[in-house]
C-alpha positions as CSV (number, residue, x, y, z in Angstrom):
1,X,82.1,101.7,142.8
2,X,79.3,101.9,140.5
3,X,77.4,105.1,139.3
4,X,73.7,105.2,139.6
5,X,71.0,108.3,139.2
6,X,70.3,109.7,142.3
7,X,66.1,109.4,142.8
8,X,66.2,112.6,143.8
9,X,67.2,114.7,140.8
10,X,68.2,112.3,138.9
11,X,72.3,113.1,138.2
12,X,74.9,110.1,138.3
13,X,76.5,109.9,141.9
14,X,78.5,107.2,143.3
15,X,77.2,104.1,145.0
16,X,79.4,104.6,148.0
17,X,78.0,108.1,148.7
18,X,76.2,109.4,151.6
19,X,74.6,112.0,150.3
20,X,73.8,112.9,146.1
21,X,75.9,116.4,146.2
22,X,73.6,117.5,143.5
23,X,70.4,117.6,145.6
24,X,71.8,116.5,149.2
25,X,68.9,113.2,148.6
26,X,69.9,110.8,151.6
27,X,72.2,107.6,149.3
28,X,73.0,105.7,152.7
29,X,69.7,106.0,154.4
30,X,68.2,103.6,151.7
31,X,69.2,99.9,150.4
32,X,69.7,99.4,146.6
33,X,65.8,98.0,146.3
34,X,64.2,101.3,148.4
35,X,66.7,103.2,145.7
36,X,65.2,101.3,142.7
37,X,61.4,101.7,143.5
38,X,62.2,105.7,144.4
39,X,64.0,105.6,140.6
40,X,60.7,104.1,139.4
41,X,58.7,105.9,140.8
42,X,60.5,109.1,139.6
43,X,60.5,108.1,136.2
44,X,56.7,107.0,136.3
45,X,55.7,110.6,138.0
46,X,57.9,111.6,134.5
47,X,56.3,110.0,132.4
48,X,52.7,111.2,133.7
49,X,53.5,114.7,133.6
50,X,55.1,114.3,129.9
51,X,51.5,113.0,129.1
52,X,49.8,115.5,130.8
53,X,51.6,118.1,128.9
54,X,50.9,115.8,125.3
55,X,46.8,115.7,126.3
56,X,47.4,119.6,127.0
57,X,49.4,120.5,123.5
58,X,46.5,118.4,121.2
59,X,43.9,120.0,123.4
60,X,45.6,124.0,122.5
61,X,45.9,122.1,118.8
62,X,42.3,120.9,118.2
63,X,41.0,124.9,119.9
64,X,43.7,126.4,116.7
65,X,42.4,124.1,114.2
66,X,38.7,125.3,115.4
67,X,39.6,129.4,115.3
68,X,41.1,129.1,112.2
69,X,38.3,128.0,110.5
70,X,35.4,129.4,112.0
71,X,33.8,132.4,110.8
72,X,34.1,135.1,113.5
73,X,33.1,138.1,111.5
74,X,34.5,141.4,109.9
75,X,34.4,143.8,112.8
76,X,36.7,143.9,115.8
77,X,39.2,141.4,116.2
78,X,37.2,139.0,113.9
79,X,39.9,139.1,110.9
80,X,43.0,138.5,113.2
81,X,41.4,135.3,115.0
82,X,41.9,132.9,111.8
83,X,45.6,133.9,112.5
84,X,45.5,133.9,116.2
85,X,44.3,130.4,116.2
86,X,46.8,128.9,112.7
87,X,49.6,130.5,115.2
88,X,48.3,128.5,118.1
89,X,47.8,125.5,115.7
90,X,51.7,125.3,115.0
91,X,52.5,125.8,118.1
92,X,51.1,123.0,119.7
93,X,52.0,120.9,117.1
94,X,55.7,121.5,117.9
95,X,54.9,121.1,121.3
96,X,53.2,118.0,120.7
97,X,56.3,116.4,118.5
98,X,58.6,117.6,121.1
99,X,56.7,116.3,123.7
100,X,56.4,112.9,122.0
101,X,60.0,112.9,121.9
102,X,60.8,113.1,125.2
103,X,58.6,110.3,126.0
104,X,60.0,108.2,123.6
105,X,63.9,109.0,125.0
106,X,62.2,108.3,128.5
107,X,61.0,105.0,127.3
108,X,63.9,103.6,125.8
109,X,65.9,105.0,128.5
110,X,65.0,101.5,130.7
């Protein structure tokens, strides 16, 4: 009896179980090759989502830096936009670092 990762939810289950206790995925209906293929597909999809999040964080960082350094004037919201841009740049940079860490961990789990 071995412990495997469920292709449906990624949690640990017995390889002898017919269904996953956590998500109800039918483990008994698939052979080991099919389960491995589904696991690789799920991992690939998760990596793709993380790369998309990373790109969005980079775009928001660039927009924040642009808003920080652009001359918005001294009327209305003009004086506040550089501060908002700086906060946006800081938050998106932290988001980028967290996402990079998650990508690193996912790739290391092979």
